[in-house]
TORKOL-4160 file (C-alpha; in steps of 0.2 Angstrom, whole numbers, padded with zeros to 4 digits, m for minus):
336
<pt num="1" X="m0111" Y="m0067" Z="0028"/>
<pt num="2" X="m0095" Y="m0057" Z="0026"/>
<pt num="3" X="m0093" Y="m0040" Z="0035"/>
<pt num="4" X="m0080" Y="m0026" Z="0037"/>
<pt num="5" X="m0067" Y="m0030" Z="0051"/>
<pt num="6" X="m0067" Y="m0020" Z="0067"/>
<pt num="7" X="m0056" Y="m0006" Z="0061"/>
<pt num="8" X="m0059" Y="m0008" Z="0042"/>
<pt num="9" X="m0040" Y="m0008" Z="0040"/>
<pt num="10" X="m0025" Y="m0019" Z="0037"/>
<pt num="11" X="m0023" Y="m0022" Z="0056"/>
<pt num="12" X="m0039" Y="m0032" Z="0056"/>
<pt num="13" X="m0027" Y="m0046" Z="0051"/>
<pt num="14" X="m0022" Y="m0051" Z="0068"/>
<pt num="15" X="m0003" Y="m0049" Z="0071"/>
<pt num="16" X="0000" Y="m0034" Z="0060"/>
<pt num="17" X="0005" Y="m0017" Z="0066"/>
<pt num="18" X="0006" Y="m0001" Z="0056"/>
<pt num="19" X="0018" Y="0014" Z="0060"/>
<pt num="20" X="0018" Y="0031" Z="0051"/>
<pt num="21" X="0029" Y="0046" Z="0052"/>
<pt num="22" X="0028" Y="0062" Z="0043"/>
<pt num="23" X="0039" Y="0077" Z="0039"/>
<pt num="24" X="0026" Y="0091" Z="0036"/>
<pt num="25" X="0039" Y="0104" Z="0030"/>
<pt num="26" X="0045" Y="0092" Z="0017"/>
<pt num="27" X="0027" Y="0085" Z="0013"/>
<pt num="28" X="0033" Y="0067" Z="0014"/>
<pt num="29" X="0032" Y="0052" Z="0025"/>
<pt num="30" X="0035" Y="0034" Z="0028"/>
<pt num="31" X="0023" Y="0019" Z="0032"/>
<pt num="32" X="0030" Y="0003" Z="0041"/>
<pt num="33" X="0020" Y="m0013" Z="0042"/>
<pt num="34" X="0027" Y="m0025" Z="0055"/>
<pt num="35" X="0020" Y="m0043" Z="0058"/>
<pt num="36" X="0022" Y="m0050" Z="0076"/>
<pt num="37" X="0031" Y="m0065" Z="0068"/>
<pt num="38" X="0040" Y="m0066" Z="0052"/>
<pt num="39" X="0027" Y="m0068" Z="0038"/>
<pt num="40" X="0027" Y="m0076" Z="0021"/>
<pt num="41" X="0028" Y="m0062" Z="0008"/>
<pt num="42" X="0027" Y="m0059" Z="m0011"/>
<pt num="43" X="0026" Y="m0045" Z="m0023"/>
<pt num="44" X="0018" Y="m0040" Z="m0039"/>
<pt num="45" X="0026" Y="m0026" Z="m0049"/>
<pt num="46" X="0015" Y="m0019" Z="m0063"/>
<pt num="47" X="0020" Y="m0001" Z="m0065"/>
<pt num="48" X="0033" Y="0004" Z="m0078"/>
<pt num="49" X="0044" Y="0015" Z="m0066"/>
<pt num="50" X="0045" Y="0006" Z="m0050"/>
<pt num="51" X="0057" Y="0009" Z="m0036"/>
<pt num="52" X="0060" Y="m0005" Z="m0024"/>
<pt num="53" X="0071" Y="m0014" Z="m0012"/>
<pt num="54" X="0074" Y="m0033" Z="m0009"/>
<pt num="55" X="0059" Y="m0038" Z="m0020"/>
<pt num="56" X="0070" Y="m0051" Z="m0029"/>
<pt num="57" X="0073" Y="m0060" Z="m0012"/>
<pt num="58" X="0054" Y="m0064" Z="m0012"/>
<pt num="59" X="0054" Y="m0075" Z="m0026"/>
<pt num="60" X="0048" Y="m0093" Z="m0021"/>
<pt num="61" X="0064" Y="m0101" Z="m0027"/>
<pt num="62" X="0075" Y="m0090" Z="m0016"/>
<pt num="63" X="0082" Y="m0093" Z="0001"/>
<pt num="64" X="0072" Y="m0081" Z="0012"/>
<pt num="65" X="0054" Y="m0087" Z="0014"/>
<pt num="66" X="0048" Y="m0073" Z="0026"/>
<pt num="67" X="0050" Y="m0055" Z="0030"/>
<pt num="68" X="0052" Y="m0045" Z="0046"/>
<pt num="69" X="0043" Y="m0029" Z="0040"/>
<pt num="70" X="0038" Y="m0019" Z="0024"/>
<pt num="71" X="0041" Y="m0001" Z="0021"/>
<pt num="72" X="0031" Y="0011" Z="0010"/>
<pt num="73" X="0039" Y="0028" Z="0008"/>
<pt num="74" X="0039" Y="0044" Z="m0001"/>
<pt num="75" X="0054" Y="0053" Z="m0007"/>
<pt num="76" X="0058" Y="0043" Z="m0023"/>
<pt num="77" X="0075" Y="0035" Z="m0023"/>
<pt num="78" X="0079" Y="0044" Z="m0006"/>
<pt num="79" X="0064" Y="0035" Z="0002"/>
<pt num="80" X="0072" Y="0018" Z="0001"/>
<pt num="81" X="0084" Y="0024" Z="0015"/>
<pt num="82" X="0069" Y="0022" Z="0027"/>
<pt num="83" X="0071" Y="0003" Z="0027"/>
<pt num="84" X="0089" Y="0006" Z="0033"/>
<pt num="85" X="0082" Y="0014" Z="0048"/>
<pt num="86" X="0070" Y="0001" Z="0051"/>
<pt num="87" X="0083" Y="m0013" Z="0049"/>
<pt num="88" X="0094" Y="m0005" Z="0061"/>
<pt num="89" X="0081" Y="m0004" Z="0075"/>
<pt num="90" X="0075" Y="m0022" Z="0071"/>
<pt num="91" X="0093" Y="m0029" Z="0071"/>
<pt num="92" X="0096" Y="m0021" Z="0088"/>
<pt num="93" X="0081" Y="m0030" Z="0094"/>
<pt num="94" X="0088" Y="m0047" Z="0088"/>
<pt num="95" X="0075" Y="m0049" Z="0075"/>
<pt num="96" X="0078" Y="m0055" Z="0057"/>
<pt num="97" X="0085" Y="m0069" Z="0047"/>
<pt num="98" X="0100" Y="m0079" Z="0055"/>
<pt num="99" X="0110" Y="m0088" Z="0042"/>
<pt num="100" X="0124" Y="m0091" Z="0055"/>
<pt num="101" X="0117" Y="m0092" Z="0072"/>
<pt num="102" X="0132" Y="m0088" Z="0083"/>
<pt num="103" X="0137" Y="m0075" Z="0096"/>
<pt num="104" X="0142" Y="m0059" Z="0089"/>
<pt num="105" X="0134" Y="m0062" Z="0072"/>
<pt num="106" X="0120" Y="m0050" Z="0070"/>
<pt num="107" X="0104" Y="m0056" Z="0062"/>
<pt num="108" X="0098" Y="m0049" Z="0045"/>
<pt num="109" X="0081" Y="m0041" Z="0045"/>
<pt num="110" X="0072" Y="m0044" Z="0029"/>
<pt num="111" X="0063" Y="m0028" Z="0024"/>
<pt num="112" X="0057" Y="m0026" Z="0007"/>
<pt num="113" X="0052" Y="m0008" Z="0002"/>
<pt num="114" X="0043" Y="0002" Z="m0012"/>
<pt num="115" X="0044" Y="0021" Z="m0015"/>
<pt num="116" X="0033" Y="0034" Z="m0023"/>
<pt num="117" X="0038" Y="0050" Z="m0031"/>
<pt num="118" X="0033" Y="0066" Z="m0021"/>
<pt num="119" X="0048" Y="0077" Z="m0024"/>
<pt num="120" X="0038" Y="0090" Z="m0034"/>
<pt num="121" X="0023" Y="0092" Z="m0022"/>
<pt num="122" X="0028" Y="0109" Z="m0016"/>
<pt num="123" X="0036" Y="0103" Z="0000"/>
<pt num="124" X="0054" Y="0109" Z="0005"/>
<pt num="125" X="0066" Y="0096" Z="m0001"/>
<pt num="126" X="0082" Y="0106" Z="0001"/>
<pt num="127" X="0089" Y="0093" Z="0013"/>
<pt num="128" X="0106" Y="0093" Z="0005"/>
<pt num="129" X="0116" Y="0077" Z="0009"/>
<pt num="130" X="0104" Y="0073" Z="0024"/>
<pt num="131" X="0087" Y="0067" Z="0017"/>
<pt num="132" X="0075" Y="0063" Z="0032"/>
<pt num="133" X="0070" Y="0045" Z="0027"/>
<pt num="134" X="0082" Y="0035" Z="0038"/>
<pt num="135" X="0075" Y="0045" Z="0053"/>
<pt num="136" X="0057" Y="0044" Z="0047"/>
<pt num="137" X="0059" Y="0025" Z="0045"/>
<pt num="138" X="0065" Y="0024" Z="0063"/>
<pt num="139" X="0051" Y="0035" Z="0069"/>
<pt num="140" X="0037" Y="0025" Z="0060"/>
<pt num="141" X="0044" Y="0009" Z="0067"/>
<pt num="142" X="0044" Y="0016" Z="0084"/>
<pt num="143" X="0026" Y="0022" Z="0082"/>
<pt num="144" X="0019" Y="0006" Z="0076"/>
<pt num="145" X="0002" Y="0002" Z="0083"/>
<pt num="146" X="m0014" Y="m0008" Z="0080"/>
<pt num="147" X="m0021" Y="0006" Z="0069"/>
<pt num="148" X="m0019" Y="0012" Z="0051"/>
<pt num="149" X="m0021" Y="0031" Z="0049"/>
<pt num="150" X="m0030" Y="0037" Z="0034"/>
<pt num="151" X="m0028" Y="0051" Z="0022"/>
<pt num="152" X="m0013" Y="0063" Z="0025"/>
<pt num="153" X="m0003" Y="0050" Z="0035"/>
<pt num="154" X="0013" Y="0041" Z="0032"/>
<pt num="155" X="0019" Y="0039" Z="0014"/>
<pt num="156" X="0002" Y="0046" Z="0009"/>
<pt num="157" X="0006" Y="0063" Z="0016"/>
<pt num="158" X="0013" Y="0071" Z="0000"/>
<pt num="159" X="0004" Y="0060" Z="m0012"/>
<pt num="160" X="m0007" Y="0066" Z="m0027"/>
<pt num="161" X="m0020" Y="0055" Z="m0035"/>
<pt num="162" X="m0022" Y="0061" Z="m0052"/>
<pt num="163" X="m0028" Y="0080" Z="m0050"/>
<pt num="164" X="m0033" Y="0077" Z="m0032"/>
<pt num="165" X="m0024" Y="0076" Z="m0016"/>
<pt num="166" X="m0019" Y="0057" Z="m0013"/>
<pt num="167" X="m0017" Y="0049" Z="0003"/>
<pt num="168" X="m0016" Y="0033" Z="0013"/>
<pt num="169" X="m0031" Y="0021" Z="0013"/>
<pt num="170" X="m0035" Y="0004" Z="0020"/>
<pt num="171" X="m0050" Y="m0008" Z="0020"/>
<pt num="172" X="m0054" Y="m0026" Z="0027"/>
<pt num="173" X="m0066" Y="m0040" Z="0025"/>
<pt num="174" X="m0070" Y="m0054" Z="0036"/>
<pt num="175" X="m0078" Y="m0069" Z="0028"/>
<pt num="176" X="m0093" Y="m0079" Z="0034"/>
<pt num="177" X="m0081" Y="m0093" Z="0039"/>
<pt num="178" X="m0069" Y="m0081" Z="0048"/>
<pt num="179" X="m0055" Y="m0077" Z="0036"/>
<pt num="180" X="m0048" Y="m0060" Z="0036"/>
<pt num="181" X="m0042" Y="m0051" Z="0021"/>
<pt num="182" X="m0036" Y="m0033" Z="0021"/>
<pt num="183" X="m0027" Y="m0019" Z="0011"/>
<pt num="184" X="m0017" Y="m0003" Z="0013"/>
<pt num="185" X="m0013" Y="0008" Z="m0001"/>
<pt num="186" X="m0003" Y="0025" Z="m0003"/>
<pt num="187" X="m0011" Y="0033" Z="m0018"/>
<pt num="188" X="0000" Y="0044" Z="m0029"/>
<pt num="189" X="m0007" Y="0038" Z="m0046"/>
<pt num="190" X="m0005" Y="0046" Z="m0062"/>
<pt num="191" X="m0023" Y="0041" Z="m0066"/>
<pt num="192" X="m0039" Y="0047" Z="m0058"/>
<pt num="193" X="m0048" Y="0038" Z="m0044"/>
<pt num="194" X="m0064" Y="0047" Z="m0049"/>
<pt num="195" X="m0075" Y="0046" Z="m0065"/>
<pt num="196" X="m0074" Y="0060" Z="m0078"/>
<pt num="197" X="m0087" Y="0074" Z="m0074"/>
<pt num="198" X="m0092" Y="0066" Z="m0058"/>
<pt num="199" X="m0087" Y="0064" Z="m0039"/>
<pt num="200" X="m0090" Y="0046" Z="m0040"/>
<pt num="201" X="m0075" Y="0034" Z="m0037"/>
<pt num="202" X="m0071" Y="0021" Z="m0050"/>
<pt num="203" X="m0072" Y="0009" Z="m0035"/>
<pt num="204" X="m0090" Y="0014" Z="m0031"/>
<pt num="205" X="m0096" Y="m0004" Z="m0035"/>
<pt num="206" X="m0086" Y="m0011" Z="m0021"/>
<pt num="207" X="m0090" Y="0002" Z="m0007"/>
<pt num="208" X="m0097" Y="m0005" Z="0009"/>
<pt num="209" X="m0108" Y="0005" Z="0020"/>
<pt num="210" X="m0104" Y="0022" Z="0013"/>
<pt num="211" X="m0085" Y="0020" Z="0018"/>
<pt num="212" X="m0079" Y="0033" Z="0005"/>
<pt num="213" X="m0094" Y="0045" Z="0003"/>
<pt num="214" X="m0108" Y="0034" Z="m0005"/>
<pt num="215" X="m0107" Y="0045" Z="m0021"/>
<pt num="216" X="m0114" Y="0036" Z="m0037"/>
<pt num="217" X="m0113" Y="0041" Z="m0055"/>
<pt num="218" X="m0128" Y="0046" Z="m0064"/>
<pt num="219" X="m0137" Y="0031" Z="m0072"/>
<pt num="220" X="m0135" Y="0041" Z="m0089"/>
<pt num="221" X="m0117" Y="0046" Z="m0086"/>
<pt num="222" X="m0106" Y="0042" Z="m0101"/>
<pt num="223" X="m0089" Y="0048" Z="m0107"/>
<pt num="224" X="m0076" Y="0046" Z="m0121"/>
<pt num="225" X="m0064" Y="0031" Z="m0118"/>
<pt num="226" X="m0050" Y="0043" Z="m0121"/>
<pt num="227" X="m0056" Y="0056" Z="m0108"/>
<pt num="228" X="m0043" Y="0055" Z="m0094"/>
<pt num="229" X="m0051" Y="0069" Z="m0084"/>
<pt num="230" X="m0045" Y="0069" Z="m0067"/>
<pt num="231" X="m0028" Y="0062" Z="m0071"/>
<pt num="232" X="m0012" Y="0072" Z="m0069"/>
<pt num="233" X="m0012" Y="0075" Z="m0088"/>
<pt num="234" X="m0024" Y="0071" Z="m0102"/>
<pt num="235" X="m0012" Y="0063" Z="m0107"/>
<pt num="236" X="0006" Y="0067" Z="m0104"/>
<pt num="237" X="0020" Y="0058" Z="m0094"/>
<pt num="238" X="0023" Y="0062" Z="m0075"/>
<pt num="239" X="0031" Y="0053" Z="m0060"/>
<pt num="240" X="0018" Y="0043" Z="m0051"/>
<pt num="241" X="0015" Y="0027" Z="m0041"/>
<pt num="242" X="0002" Y="0018" Z="m0030"/>
<pt num="243" X="0011" Y="0007" Z="m0017"/>
<pt num="244" X="0001" Y="m0006" Z="m0007"/>
<pt num="245" X="0001" Y="m0021" Z="0004"/>
<pt num="246" X="m0013" Y="m0034" Z="0005"/>
<pt num="247" X="m0013" Y="m0046" Z="0019"/>
<pt num="248" X="m0022" Y="m0063" Z="0024"/>
<pt num="249" X="m0022" Y="m0073" Z="0040"/>
<pt num="250" X="m0020" Y="m0089" Z="0030"/>
<pt num="251" X="m0005" Y="m0101" Z="0030"/>
<pt num="252" X="0000" Y="m0098" Z="0012"/>
<pt num="253" X="0016" Y="m0104" Z="0003"/>
<pt num="254" X="0027" Y="m0091" Z="m0005"/>
<pt num="255" X="0020" Y="m0097" Z="m0022"/>
<pt num="256" X="0002" Y="m0095" Z="m0016"/>
<pt num="257" X="0006" Y="m0078" Z="m0009"/>
<pt num="258" X="0013" Y="m0073" Z="m0026"/>
<pt num="259" X="m0004" Y="m0077" Z="m0034"/>
<pt num="260" X="m0013" Y="m0067" Z="m0021"/>
<pt num="261" X="m0002" Y="m0052" Z="m0024"/>
<pt num="262" X="m0005" Y="m0054" Z="m0043"/>
<pt num="263" X="m0024" Y="m0056" Z="m0041"/>
<pt num="264" X="m0024" Y="m0041" Z="m0029"/>
<pt num="265" X="m0017" Y="m0029" Z="m0042"/>
<pt num="266" X="m0033" Y="m0030" Z="m0051"/>
<pt num="267" X="m0040" Y="m0020" Z="m0037"/>
<pt num="268" X="m0029" Y="m0005" Z="m0043"/>
<pt num="269" X="m0036" Y="m0007" Z="m0061"/>
<pt num="270" X="m0054" Y="m0006" Z="m0053"/>
<pt num="271" X="m0050" Y="0010" Z="m0044"/>
<pt num="272" X="m0038" Y="0020" Z="m0055"/>
<pt num="273" X="m0039" Y="0025" Z="m0073"/>
<pt num="274" X="m0027" Y="0024" Z="m0082"/>
<pt num="275" X="m0016" Y="0012" Z="m0071"/>
<pt num="276" X="0001" Y="0003" Z="m0073"/>
<pt num="277" X="0007" Y="0016" Z="m0085"/>
<pt num="278" X="0025" Y="0017" Z="m0091"/>
<pt num="279" X="0028" Y="0031" Z="m0079"/>
<pt num="280" X="0019" Y="0023" Z="m0064"/>
<pt num="281" X="0028" Y="0013" Z="m0051"/>
<pt num="282" X="0014" Y="0002" Z="m0045"/>
<pt num="283" X="0019" Y="m0011" Z="m0033"/>
<pt num="284" X="0008" Y="m0023" Z="m0022"/>
<pt num="285" X="0015" Y="m0033" Z="m0008"/>
<pt num="286" X="0005" Y="m0048" Z="m0001"/>
<pt num="287" X="0008" Y="m0054" Z="0017"/>
<pt num="288" X="0002" Y="m0071" Z="0024"/>
<pt num="289" X="0002" Y="m0072" Z="0043"/>
<pt num="290" X="m0002" Y="m0091" Z="0044"/>
<pt num="291" X="m0014" Y="m0089" Z="0059"/>
<pt num="292" X="m0027" Y="m0100" Z="0050"/>
<pt num="293" X="m0025" Y="m0116" Z="0040"/>
<pt num="294" X="m0030" Y="m0114" Z="0022"/>
<pt num="295" X="m0045" Y="m0125" Z="0017"/>
<pt num="296" X="m0044" Y="m0138" Z="0004"/>
<pt num="297" X="m0044" Y="m0138" Z="m0011"/>
<pt num="298" X="m0030" Y="m0125" Z="m0009"/>
<pt num="299" X="m0031" Y="m0118" Z="m0026"/>
<pt num="300" X="m0049" Y="m0113" Z="m0024"/>
<pt num="301" X="m0045" Y="m0105" Z="m0007"/>
<pt num="302" X="m0030" Y="m0095" Z="m0015"/>
<pt num="303" X="m0042" Y="m0089" Z="m0029"/>
<pt num="304" X="m0055" Y="m0084" Z="m0016"/>
<pt num="305" X="m0042" Y="m0074" Z="m0005"/>
<pt num="306" X="m0035" Y="m0066" Z="m0021"/>
<pt num="307" X="m0052" Y="m0060" Z="m0026"/>
<pt num="308" X="m0056" Y="m0053" Z="m0009"/>
<pt num="309" X="m0039" Y="m0045" Z="m0008"/>
<pt num="310" X="m0042" Y="m0036" Z="m0025"/>
<pt num="311" X="m0059" Y="m0030" Z="m0018"/>
<pt num="312" X="m0051" Y="m0023" Z="m0002"/>
<pt num="313" X="m0037" Y="m0015" Z="m0012"/>
<pt num="314" X="m0050" Y="m0005" Z="m0023"/>
<pt num="315" X="m0059" Y="0001" Z="m0008"/>
<pt num="316" X="m0042" Y="0006" Z="0001"/>
<pt num="317" X="m0038" Y="0017" Z="m0014"/>
<pt num="318" X="m0054" Y="0026" Z="m0014"/>
<pt num="319" X="m0054" Y="0027" Z="0005"/>
<pt num="320" X="m0036" Y="0035" Z="0005"/>
<pt num="321" X="m0042" Y="0049" Z="m0007"/>
<pt num="322" X="m0059" Y="0051" Z="0002"/>
<pt num="323" X="m0050" Y="0054" Z="0018"/>
<pt num="324" X="m0036" Y="0066" Z="0012"/>
<pt num="325" X="m0037" Y="0084" Z="0016"/>
<pt num="326" X="m0031" Y="0098" Z="0005"/>
<pt num="327" X="m0012" Y="0104" Z="0007"/>
<pt num="328" X="m0007" Y="0120" Z="m0002"/>
<pt num="329" X="m0011" Y="0118" Z="m0021"/>
<pt num="330" X="m0016" Y="0100" Z="m0018"/>
<pt num="331" X="m0035" Y="0100" Z="m0018"/>
<pt num="332" X="m0044" Y="0086" Z="m0009"/>
<pt num="333" X="m0059" Y="0076" Z="m0015"/>
<pt num="334" X="m0069" Y="0083" Z="0000"/>
<pt num="335" X="m0066" Y="0100" Z="m0006"/>
<pt num="336" X="m0073" Y="0097" Z="m0024"/>
């Protein structure tokens, strides 16, 4: 029978570390995900307003077939600089892709990144020409560990999930035959993670062992399909995003990893309403650490991993909002 991993987080996939750094004055932060060895990676971009770096390099037909790290950052366009800081540190360690392996030729760390918009959350963003994200990327990389903090951590610090304080969430599952699937999400969605008129999460059907409060909707609960209560507006455009990573310990090809990323995006649709809007920047990365051979038939195994990744991602979204604490005017779920 399947069960939650030891930490119920992304690092239950062996060989992964997570580092977080925050600027509490600016109310923003960075999360870095680092595999021990270069890992196959793919991405699925569903939001209408994404902000990304090096996602084109992940296409299965392109040269680079593995990454050295992933960066999830606040700060909108400024946050992409966090990956520069991580690249500098990894390059100094001799990590990265080597097109020309010769003395004096530095390796090129491959570090895809995605950002969320937290510029209008009340934090002090008067940084002039020196945004903090390069330094935050370096600090997050230096802080990496076999742990994934929840709530007001990393890129989840300044996040807002609909009308509630957003945050960083994570979840995992270990199958009966020993496969591990996990997810990490920084939830800054336009849509709501809770049902109209209720504290119940949309993802409640996927909850395991009360991991995000155990609240269930009333059996007679009903709502208008055009009721977006709990979203940032009801309705009106804003700047929003949920950026996430799912991971599996299977030996996937880049194309198979892409399918897992695409299937995993369904987890966002199970946990957030509405989702993938024109003004959301929803991005899901998928990592495959290749610790376990994939079982035949491969297509069935990929389908299984993708379905489990979607379930984990839905749980991670709810856990991030459940764990968040109120900051200023950003009210947390626990304070409802």
